[in-house]
KOLVO-41798 format. One record per atom (N, C-alpha, C): residue in three letters; x, y, z. Coordinates in steps of 0.2 Angstrom, whole numbers, padded with zeros to 4 digits, always signed. Layout:
N
alaXYZ;...
***
This chain:
296
unk-0016-0097+0139;unk-0017-0096+0132;unk-0021-0102+0128;unk-0026-0102+0127;unk-0029-0107+0123;unk-0021-0111+0117;unk-0021-0116+0115;unk-0017-0116+0109;unk-0019-0118+0103;unk-0024-0118+0104;unk-0030-0118+0094;unk-0031-0111+0093;unk-0030-0107+0099;unk-0031-0099+0097;unk-0026-0096+0097;unk-0020-0098+0097;unk-0014-0093+0098;unk-0009-0097+0096;unk-0002-0093+0093;unk+0004-0097+0088;unk+0008-0097+0095;unk+0014-0102+0096;unk+0017-0100+0099;unk+0023-0097+0097;unk+0026-0091+0102;unk+0030-0086+0103;unk+0037-0090+0097;unk+0038-0096+0099;unk+0044-0099+0094;unk+0042-0098+0088;unk+0036-0098+0083;unk+0033-0099+0079;unk+0029-0095+0075;unk+0028-0089+0079;unk+0024-0085+0077;unk+0026-0080+0072;unk+0033-0081+0070;unk+0035-0076+0065;unk+0038-0078+0059;unk+0036-0086+0059;unk+0038-0089+0052;unk+0034-0087+0047;unk+0034-0086+0041;unk+0029-0085+0036;unk+0023-0092+0036;unk+0027-0097+0035;unk+0019-0103+0035;unk+0015-0101+0041;unk+0018-0098+0048;unk+0013-0100+0053;unk+0008-0093+0052;unk+0010-0088+0052;unk+0007-0082+0050;unk+0003-0083+0045;unk+0004-0086+0040;unk-0001-0086+0033;unk-0006-0093+0038;unk-0003-0097+0040;unk-0010-0103+0042;unk-0014-0099+0049;unk-0012-0093+0051;unk-0016-0091+0056;unk-0019-0089+0054;unk-0018-0083+0046;unk-0023-0078+0044;unk-0027-0082+0041;unk-0026-0087+0039;unk-0033-0091+0035;unk-0036-0092+0039;unk-0034-0098+0048;unk-0039-0099+0053;unk-0044-0092+0055;unk-0040-0085+0053;unk-0043-0079+0056;unk-0049-0078+0051;unk-0047-0079+0045;unk-0053-0077+0040;unk-0059-0081+0042;unk-0056-0089+0043;unk-0063-0091+0044;unk-0068-0090+0048;unk-0064-0090+0056;unk-0068-0086+0060;unk-0072-0080+0057;unk-0070-0077+0055;unk-0072-0070+0054;unk-0079-0072+0050;unk-0077-0076+0047;unk-0082-0077+0042;unk-0090-0079+0045;unk-0087-0084+0050;unk-0092-0086+0053;unk-0096-0082+0057;unk-0093-0078+0059;unk-0098-0072+0064;unk-0099-0068+0060;unk-0099-0066+0053;unk-0101-0062+0051;unk-0108-0065+0049;unk-0114-0059+0050;unk-0120-0060+0046;unk-0121-0057+0041;unk-0118-0053+0037;unk-0122-0048+0033;unk-0118-0051+0029;unk-0121-0049+0021;unk-0118-0050+0015;unk-0109-0047+0014;unk-0109-0051+0010;unk-0100-0049+0009;unk-0099-0046+0001;unk-0096-0040+0001;unk-0095-0039-0005;unk-0089-0037-0009;unk-0086-0035-0014;unk-0081-0030-0016;unk-0077-0027-0009;unk-0081-0024-0007;unk-0079-0019-0001;unk-0076-0021+0005;unk-0080-0024+0009;unk-0080-0028+0014;unk-0077-0033+0016;unk-0075-0035+0010;unk-0072-0042+0008;unk-0062-0039+0009;unk-0062-0032+0008;unk-0054-0033+0009;unk-0053-0030+0014;unk-0056-0032+0019;unk-0056-0033+0027;unk-0053-0039+0028;unk-0052-0045+0025;unk-0052-0051+0026;unk-0046-0053+0021;unk-0043-0045+0018;unk-0038-0047+0014;unk-0032-0050+0019;unk-0024-0053+0015;unk-0019-0054+0019;unk-0017-0050+0023;unk-0014-0042+0020;unk-0012-0037+0025;unk-0017-0036+0031;unk-0024-0035+0029;unk-0029-0032+0037;unk-0028-0038+0039;unk-0027-0045+0039;unk-0028-0051+0042;unk-0022-0051+0047;unk-0017-0050+0043;unk-0007-0048+0046;unk-0008-0043+0052;unk-0012-0037+0051;unk-0014-0033+0055;unk-0018-0033+0062;unk-0025-0037+0060;unk-0026-0035+0065;unk-0024-0044+0071;unk-0020-0047+0068;unk-0018-0051+0071;unk-0010-0051+0076;unk-0009-0045+0071;unk-0003-0043+0076;unk-0003-0038+0083;unk-0010-0035+0081;unk-0015-0031+0088;unk-0017-0033+0092;unk-0019-0039+0090;unk-0019-0044+0097;unk-0013-0051+0098;unk-0009-0049+0096;unk-0002-0054+0098;unk-0004-0059+0095;unk-0006-0061+0090;unk-0009-0068+0085;unk-0012-0071+0089;unk-0018-0070+0096;unk-0021-0073+0098;unk-0027-0073+0092;unk-0029-0079+0088;unk-0033-0078+0083;unk-0041-0077+0086;unk-0044-0081+0090;unk-0050-0079+0094;unk-0053-0070+0096;unk-0047-0069+0097;unk-0047-0059+0100;unk-0046-0056+0094;unk-0042-0058+0087;unk-0041-0055+0084;unk-0049-0053+0077;unk-0051-0062+0078;unk-0058-0062+0076;unk-0065-0057+0077;unk-0065-0058+0086;unk-0068-0053+0086;unk-0068-0046+0087;unk-0060-0046+0085;unk-0059-0039+0084;unk-0062-0035+0077;unk-0059-0040+0072;unk-0060-0039+0067;unk-0066-0037+0065;unk-0073-0045+0069;unk-0079-0043+0067;unk-0082-0037+0069;unk-0079-0034+0074;unk-0083-0029+0077;unk-0081-0023+0072;unk-0075-0023+0068;unk-0075-0018+0062;unk-0078-0019+0056;unk-0079-0026+0055;unk-0083-0026+0048;unk-0089-0024+0050;unk-0092-0023+0057;unk-0102-0020+0059;unk-0100-0014+0058;unk-0094-0011+0062;unk-0094-0004+0063;unk-0093-0001+0055;unk-0090-0003+0051;unk-0089+0000+0046;unk-0095+0000+0040;unk-0099-0008+0042;unk-0108-0005+0039;unk-0108+0001+0041;unk-0110+0002+0048;unk-0114+0007+0051;unk-0111+0012+0049;unk-0103+0012+0050;unk-0104+0021+0050;unk-0101+0023+0043;unk-0098+0018+0037;unk-0096+0018+0032;unk-0092+0024+0032;unk-0085+0027+0036;unk-0081+0028+0033;unk-0079+0031+0027;unk-0078+0027+0025;unk-0076+0025+0015;unk-0079+0034+0013;unk-0086+0035+0016;unk-0089+0037+0010;unk-0091+0044+0012;unk-0085+0048+0019;unk-0087+0052+0020;unk-0086+0057+0015;unk-0090+0063+0013;unk-0087+0066+0008;unk-0084+0073+0012;unk-0079+0076+0008;unk-0077+0084+0010;unk-0083+0089+0010;unk-0089+0088+0009;unk-0092+0093+0009;unk-0096+0091+0015;unk-0098+0089+0020;unk-0099+0085+0026;unk-0093+0089+0034;unk-0088+0089+0028;unk-0085+0091+0035;unk-0081+0100+0033;unk-0085+0102+0026;unk-0081+0110+0024;unk-0081+0115+0028;unk-0087+0115+0035;unk-0085+0121+0038;unk-0079+0120+0043;unk-0077+0113+0045;unk-0070+0112+0047;unk-0065+0113+0044;unk-0064+0111+0037;unk-0059+0112+0032;unk-0056+0119+0031;unk-0062+0124+0032;unk-0059+0131+0029;unk-0057+0133+0032;unk-0054+0132+0039;unk-0052+0133+0043;unk-0043+0132+0043;unk-0043+0128+0039;unk-0036+0126+0038;unk-0031+0124+0042;unk-0037+0119+0047;unk-0033+0115+0055;unk-0032+0109+0053;unk-0034+0104+0046;unk-0031+0097+0046;unk-0032+0098+0037;unk-0025+0095+0036;unk-0025+0095+0029;unk-0020+0089+0029;unk-0020+0088+0020;unk-0012+0082+0019;unk-0005+0088+0017;unk-0001+0083+0021;unk+0005+0090+0021;unk+0010+0085+0015;unk+0011+0079+0013;unk+0016+0076+0009;unk+0016+0071+0013;unk+0023+0066+0010;unk+0026+0061+0011;unk+0031+0063+0015;unk+0031+0058+0021;unk+0038+0058+0026;unk+0045+0054+0022;unk+0049+0056+0025;unk+0055+0051+0023;unk+0055+0043+0023;unk+0049+0039+0024;unk+0049+0034+0023;unk+0043+0032+0019;unk+0040+0038+0017;unk+0034+0038+0009;unk+0030+0037+0010;unk+0027+0037+0020;unk+0021+0037+0024;unk+0016+0043+0023;unk+0013+0043+0021;unk+0007+0051+0018;unk+0008+0054+0026;unk+0009+0061+0025;unk+0008+0067+0032;unk+0000+0069+0032;unk-0002+0066+0038;unk-0009+0070+0038;unk-0008+0075+0046;unk-0010+0083+0044;unk-0009+0087+0049;unk-0012+0090+0053;unk-0012+0091+0059;unk-0019+0094+0063;unk-0015+0102+0067;unk-0017+0106+0065;unk-0016+0112+0068;unk-0021+0110+0075;unk-0020+0112+0083;unk-0026+0112+0087;unk-0027+0119+0088;unk-0022+0124+0088;unk-0026+0131+0089;unk-0032+0132+0081;unk-0030+0132+0076;unk-0035+0131+0073;unk-0043+0128+0072;unk-0042+0122+0078;unk-0046+0119+0078;unk-0051+0122+0082;unk-0055+0125+0081;unk-0061+0128+0085;unk-0066+0128+0086;unk-0068+0122+0083;unk-0076+0116+0082;unk-0078+0115+0089;unk-0084+0117+0091;unk-0084+0114+0095;unk-0089+0107+0096;unk-0092+0104+0087;unk-0095+0099+0088;unk-0092+0094+0086;unk-0091+0090+0093;unk-0089+0083+0094;unk-0088+0080+0090;unk-0093+0078+0088;unk-0097+0072+0081;unk-0094+0075+0075;unk-0091+0081+0074;unk-0088+0084+0066;unk-0082+0082+0068;unk-0079+0082+0074;unk-0073+0081+0074;unk-0067+0074+0072;unk-0073+0072+0076;unk-0073+0061+0075;unk-0074+0060+0068;unk-0078+0065+0063;unk-0077+0062+0057;unk-0072+0068+0052;unk-0070+0072+0053;unk-0065+0074+0051;unk-0058+0071+0052;unk-0055+0066+0057;unk-0051+0062+0060;unk-0055+0057+0054;unk-0058+0052+0054;unk-0060+0048+0050;unk-0060+0050+0042;unk-0062+0054+0040;unk-0062+0056+0033;unk-0053+0056+0031;unk-0049+0059+0034;unk-0042+0061+0034;unk-0038+0053+0034;unk-0040+0051+0038;unk-0037+0043+0039;unk-0038+0040+0033;unk-0043+0039+0031;unk-0048+0036+0025;unk-0043+0037+0019;unk-0043+0044+0018;unk-0039+0049+0013;unk-0031+0045+0012;unk-0029+0045+0020;unk-0022+0042+0018;unk-0021+0035+0018;unk-0028+0032+0019;unk-0025+0024+0018;unk-0026+0024+0010;unk-0029+0029+0006;unk-0030+0027+0001;unk-0023+0029-0005;unk-0020+0034-0001;unk-0014+0038-0005;unk-0007+0033-0001;unk-0008+0027+0002;unk-0004+0025+0005;unk-0001+0019-0002;unk-0006+0017-0005;unk-0008+0013-0011;unk-0002+0015-0016;unk+0000+0021-0017;unk+0004+0026-0022;unk+0013+0024-0019;unk+0014+0023-0014;unk+0019+0024-0012;unk+0022+0015-0009;unk+0016+0011-0009;unk+0017+0007-0006;unk+0020+0003+0002;unk+0016+0009+0005;unk+0016+0008+0013;unk+0010+0006+0017;unk+0009+0006+0022;unk+0002+0001+0028;unk+0003+0006+0033;unk+0006+0012+0033;unk+0003+0016+0040;unk+0006+0023+0037;unk+0004+0027+0042;unk+0004+0035+0040;unk+0007+0038+0046;unk+0009+0047+0046;unk+0012+0050+0049;unk+0007+0055+0052;unk+0006+0057+0056;unk+0003+0060+0059;unk+0005+0067+0065;unk+0005+0072+0063;unk+0009+0080+0061;unk+0004+0083+0067;unk+0004+0086+0074;unk-0002+0088+0077;unk+0003+0095+0081;unk+0002+0099+0076;unk+0006+0107+0081;unk+0001+0109+0087;unk+0003+0110+0094;unk-0002+0110+0099;unk+0001+0117+0101;unk+0003+0120+0095;unk+0005+0129+0099;unk-0001+0130+0100;unk-0002+0135+0106;unk-0008+0139+0109;unk-0013+0134+0110;unk-0011+0129+0112;unk-0016+0125+0115;unk-0021+0126+0120;unk-0027+0128+0116;unk-0034+0129+0121;unk-0036+0126+0124;unk-0037+0131+0130;unk-0039+0128+0138;unk-0046+0124+0135;unk-0049+0125+0133;unk-0057+0122+0134;unk-0056+0115+0128;unk-0050+0112+0127;unk-0050+0106+0123;unk-0049+0100+0130;unk-0048+0104+0136;unk-0048+0099+0141;unk-0052+0100+0145;unk-0057+0102+0144;unk-0066+0100+0147;unk-0066+0092+0146;unk-0073+0089+0152;unk-0071+0083+0150;unk-0076+0080+0144;unk-0080+0084+0143;unk-0084+0082+0135;unk-0076+0084+0128;unk-0071+0086+0127;unk-0066+0086+0124;unk-0061+0080+0126;unk-0061+0080+0132;unk-0054+0073+0133;unk-0058+0068+0135;unk-0066+0066+0134;unk-0069+0060+0133;unk-0068+0058+0126;unk-0069+0065+0121;unk-0069+0064+0114;unk-0061+0061+0112;unk-0055+0063+0115;unk-0050+0062+0113;unk-0049+0055+0114;unk-0050+0053+0121;unk-0049+0047+0124;unk-0054+0042+0116;unk-0060+0043+0115;unk-0065+0040+0109;unk-0062+0039+0104;unk-0058+0044+0102;unk-0054+0042+0095;unk-0048+0038+0096;unk-0045+0039+0101;unk-0037+0033+0102;unk-0041+0027+0102;unk-0047+0026+0105;unk-0050+0018+0107;unk-0052+0016+0101;unk-0054+0021+0096;unk-0057+0022+0086;unk-0052+0019+0083;unk-0047+0022+0083;unk-0040+0020+0080;unk-0038+0013+0081;unk-0039+0012+0088;unk-0034+0005+0091;unk-0038+0000+0087;unk-0048+0001+0089;unk-0050-0006+0087;unk-0051-0005+0079;unk-0052+0001+0075;unk-0055-0002+0067;unk-0046+0002+0064;unk-0041+0004+0066;unk-0036+0004+0061;unk-0032+0003+0064;unk-0029-0003+0065;unk-0025-0006+0068;unk-0019-0006+0065;unk-0012-0004+0067;unk-0007-0002+0062;unk-0007+0001+0059;unk-0011+0006+0058;unk-0012+0011+0052;unk-0007+0017+0055;unk-0005+0016+0063;unk-0003+0022+0063;unk+0006+0022+0064;unk+0010+0024+0058;unk+0016+0022+0059;unk+0021+0027+0064;unk+0017+0033+0065;unk+0022+0040+0070;unk+0017+0043+0071;unk+0016+0048+0078;unk+0011+0052+0079;unk+0016+0057+0081;unk+0017+0063+0078;unk+0023+0069+0083;unk+0020+0073+0083;unk+0021+0077+0090;unk+0016+0082+0095;unk+0022+0087+0093;unk+0020+0093+0092;unk+0024+0098+0091;unk+0024+0105+0094;unk+0026+0107+0097;unk+0024+0116+0101;unk+0022+0114+0107;unk+0023+0107+0110;unk+0020+0105+0117;unk+0019+0110+0122;unk+0013+0114+0124;unk+0015+0117+0131;unk+0016+0114+0135;unk+0019+0115+0141;unk+0016+0112+0148;unk+0009+0110+0150;unk+0003+0114+0147;unk-0002+0113+0149;unk-0005+0105+0148;unk-0002+0104+0142;unk-0002+0100+0138;unk-0001+0093+0143;unk+0005+0093+0147;unk+0006+0087+0150;unk+0000+0085+0154;unk-0003+0089+0158;unk-0009+0086+0162;unk-0015+0084+0157;unk-0015+0085+0152;unk-0018+0084+0146;unk-0018+0077+0145;unk-0012+0076+0143;unk-0006+0068+0141;unk-0008+0063+0145;unk-0008+0065+0151;unk-0008+0060+0158;unk-0014+0056+0158;unk-0019+0061+0157;unk-0027+0058+0157;unk-0028+0052+0150;unk-0025+0057+0145;unk-0024+0050+0137;unk-0020+0045+0138;unk-0016+0046+0139;unk-0010+0041+0138;unk-0013+0034+0142;unk-0019+0034+0148;unk-0019+0027+0151;unk-0024+0026+0146;unk-0027+0026+0141;unk-0032+0024+0134;unk-0027+0022+0131;unk-0018+0022+0131;unk-0016+0020+0126;unk-0011+0013+0125;unk-0014+0011+0121;unk-0009+0005+0121;unk-0001+0005+0119;unk+0003+0001+0125;unk+0008+0003+0124;unk+0013+0002+0117;unk+0009-0003+0111;unk+0013-0001+0107;unk+0012+0005+0102;unk+0007+0009+0103;unk+0005+0012+0100;unk+0006+0019+0103;unk+0008+0018+0110;unk+0012+0023+0115;unk+0018+0025+0110;unk+0024+0020+0112;unk+0031+0019+0105;unk+0031+0023+0101;unk+0025+0024+0098;unk+0026+0027+0092;unk+0023+0035+0093;unk+0022+0039+0099;unk+0020+0047+0100;unk+0025+0047+0102;unk+0028+0054+0100;unk+0035+0057+0100;unk+0032+0063+0101;unk+0035+0068+0108;unk+0029+0073+0110;unk+0037+0080+0108;unk+0035+0085+0105;unk+0042+0088+0105;unk+0039+0096+0108;unk+0044+0100+0111;unk+0042+0105+0113;unk+0043+0112+0108;unk+0044+0116+0107;unk+0044+0122+0102;unk+0052+0121+0102;unk+0060+0120+0106;unk+0066+0119+0108;unk+0067+0114+0103;unk+0064+0109+0104;unk+0067+0101+0101;unk+0063+0100+0094;unk+0061+0106+0090;unk+0055+0106+0084;unk+0061+0104+0078;unk+0066+0105+0078;unk+0072+0104+0072;unk+0073+0098+0073;unk+0071+0090+0077;unk+0069+0085+0078;unk+0066+0084+0070;unk+0061+0086+0069;unk+0055+0084+0064;unk+0059+0082+0058;unk+0066+0084+0055;unk+0069+0084+0049;unk+0073+0076+0049;unk+0074+0072+0057;unk+0073+0066+0057;unk+0067+0062+0054;unk+0063+0064+0054;unk+0057+0059+0051;unk+0055+0064+0043;unk+0055+0068+0043;unk+0052+0074+0033;unk+0057+0076+0033;unk+0058+0076+0028;unk+0063+0080+0022;unk+0062+0088+0023;unk+0066+0092+0023;unk+0066+0098+0024;unk+0061+0103+0018;unk+0060+0098+0011;unk+0054+0101+0008;unk+0048+0100+0008;unk+0046+0096+0013;unk+0040+0097+0017;unk+0038+0101+0022;unk+0043+0100+0025;unk+0042+0101+0033;unk+0039+0111+0030;unk+0034+0115+0035;unk+0032+0122+0033;unk+0038+0126+0034;unk+0038+0131+0034;unk+0044+0135+0034;unk+0042+0140+0043;unk+0035+0137+0044;unk+0034+0139+0050;unk+0037+0134+0057;unk+0040+0129+0054;unk+0043+0125+0057;unk+0050+0122+0057;unk+0052+0128+0052;unk+0058+0127+0051;unk+0062+0124+0044;unk+0057+0123+0040;unk+0058+0119+0034;unk+0057+0123+0029;unk+0059+0120+0023;unk+0058+0126+0015;unk+0050+0124+0014;unk+0046+0120+0016;unk+0039+0123+0011;unk+0035+0128+0013;unk+0034+0133+0009;unk+0028+0140+0009;unk+0024+0140+0010;unk+0021+0133+0008;unk+0014+0131+0008;unk+0010+0138+0011;unk+0007+0141+0006;unk-0001+0144+0010;unk-0009+0138+0011;unk-0013+0138+0015;unk-0018+0134+0014;unk-0024+0138+0012;unk-0024+0136+0005;unk-0030+0138+0002;unk-0034+0134-0001;unk-0040+0136+0004;unk-0049+0131+0007;unk-0051+0131-0001;unk-0052+0134-0006;unk-0055+0132-0013;unk-0051+0127-0016;unk-0044+0130-0018;unk-0039+0125-0021;unk-0038+0117-0017;unk-0039+0118-0012;unk-0040+0110-0008;unk-0047+0106-0010;unk-0053+0110-0009;unk-0059+0107-0010;unk-0061+0104-0016;unk-0055+0108-0020;unk-0055+0106-0027;unk-0052+0098-0030;unk-0049+0099-0024;unk-0042+0094-0027;unk-0048+0086-0024;unk-0051+0088-0017;unk-0054+0083-0012;unk-0059+0081-0019;unk-0063+0085-0021;unk-0070+0083-0022;unk-0068+0079-0031;unk-0063+0082-0035;unk-0060+0079-0039;unk-0059+0072-0037;unk-0052+0069-0030;unk-0053+0063-0030;unk-0057+0061-0028;unk-0065+0063-0025;unk-0070+0062-0019;unk-0074+0057-0026;unk-0074+0061-0032;unk-0077+0059-0037;unk-0079+0052-0040;unk-0070+0052-0040;unk-0068+0045-0045;unk-0070+0039-0040;unk-0065+0041-0033;unk-0066+0035-0027;unk-0073+0034-0027;unk-0080+0038-0026;unk-0085+0038-0024;unk-0090+0031-0029;unk-0088+0031-0035;unk-0088+0029-0041;unk-0086+0022-0038;unk-0081+0021-0039;unk-0076+0014-0033;unk-0079+0012-0029;unk-0082+0016-0024;unk-0086+0011-0017;unk-0091+0011-0019;unk-0097+0014-0024;unk-0103+0010-0027;unk-0103+0006-0029;unk-0098+0002-0034;unk-0095-0003-0039;unk-0095-0010-0033;unk-0089-0007-0028;unk-0086-0012-0025;unk-0093-0014-0018;unk-0097-0009-0017;unk-0103-0012-0013;unk-0108-0014-0015;unk-0110-0016-0023;unk-0114-0017-0027;unk-0111-0025-0031;unk-0104-0027-0029;unk-0104-0033-0033;unk-0102-0038-0027;unk-0107-0043-0025;unk-0106-0049-0022;unk-0101-0052-0022;unk-0101-0055-0016;unk-0093-0062-0015;unk-0094-0065-0013;unk-0093-0071-0014;unk-0095-0078-0011;unk-0090-0080-0007;unk-0096-0083-0001;unk-0090-0087+0005;unk-0084-0092+0002;unk-0086-0095-0003;unk-0082-0098-0006;unk-0074-0093-0010;unk-0076-0090-0011;unk-0072-0084-0015;unk-0067-0083-0009;unk-0070-0082-0004;unk-0065-0078+0001;unk-0063-0083+0005;unk-0064-0091+0005;unk-0060-0096+0009;unk-0054-0096+0003;unk-0054-0096-0001;unk-0049-0098-0005;unk-0042-0096-0003;unk-0037-0098-0002;unk-0031-0099+0000;unk-0029-0093-0001;unk-0025-0091-0009;unk-0025-0084-0011;unk-0031-0080-0011;unk-0030-0074-0008;unk-0036-0070-0009;unk-0038-0067-0015;unk-0044-0070-0017;unk-0048-0070-0023;unk-0051-0062-0025;unk-0051-0061-0021;unk-0054-0052-0018;unk-0048-0046-0020;unk-0047-0045-0026;unk-0041-0039-0026;unk-0045-0033-0030;unk-0045-0027-0026;unk-0050-0021-0027;unk-0048-0020-0035;unk-0050-0017-0040;unk-0047-0016-0047;unk-0047-0007-0047;unk-0041-0005-0046;unk-0039+0001-0048;unk-0036+0003-0055;unk-0043+0002-0058;unk-0042+0005-0064;unk-0039+0013-0066;unk-0034+0015-0069;unk-0031+0019-0071;unk-0036+0025-0073;unk-0035+0032-0073;unk-0039+0037-0074;unk-0038+0039-0081;unk-0044+0038-0086;unk-0044+0038-0091;unk-0042+0048-0093;
***
């Protein structure tokens, strides 16, 4: 490995080495990215994101630069932060995906109930996942954490999800998360896993990197009580042995989402319209801090 593009194992954990590498990574990304810089995309070259991408590529600066550049281009094309709840409402109505609360480490929990996910529209499924992740990232700021917990209920795992198209979708989502949301997954807990899921998992797991695989916990129905190791009883729904008697109410959920969205979309528009110079980006201390004004 080129000594100019990586940090030696002996020094990669020292704050000064990480800071130096983050600055070198930032410079490389600025050289690679041809698009205009603004308050929105400049967030990707902020200190925390730079460190995430460095860790994702084992502190190889050249590889991290390519990865981060690809994320910048992808986000400009897809604009996941601008996905509206209205775009995925047909899916949300089923109550298959929603925000559950926070785990014991104060990480936001997004829950997916596979047996309610009967939509065959594969592009919509991807958009739902992106929407949930982007929302959780915004929620992370409230509890000052940097990753999320994903709870997946595999009860009545439908056979159609093992079709080639759905298998490919699952693989593409895994790759998408690895490529554009490095270090965002804290823990994924799959519960009520039936025997048939093992076949599906054998196919998917080949595309999951080692670090991500270590964050995935698969629990059979008899082991569901282990959820308490990660999530408080007050947050765990009663159907999983907890004390939370929450019943999904689509109208109430949409009202909450749209109220949040109204505030967030205003910020997105403002951030996207505020240009940032290369000189600002190259400052050692991150000059681009998103201004989160308190709601009046």
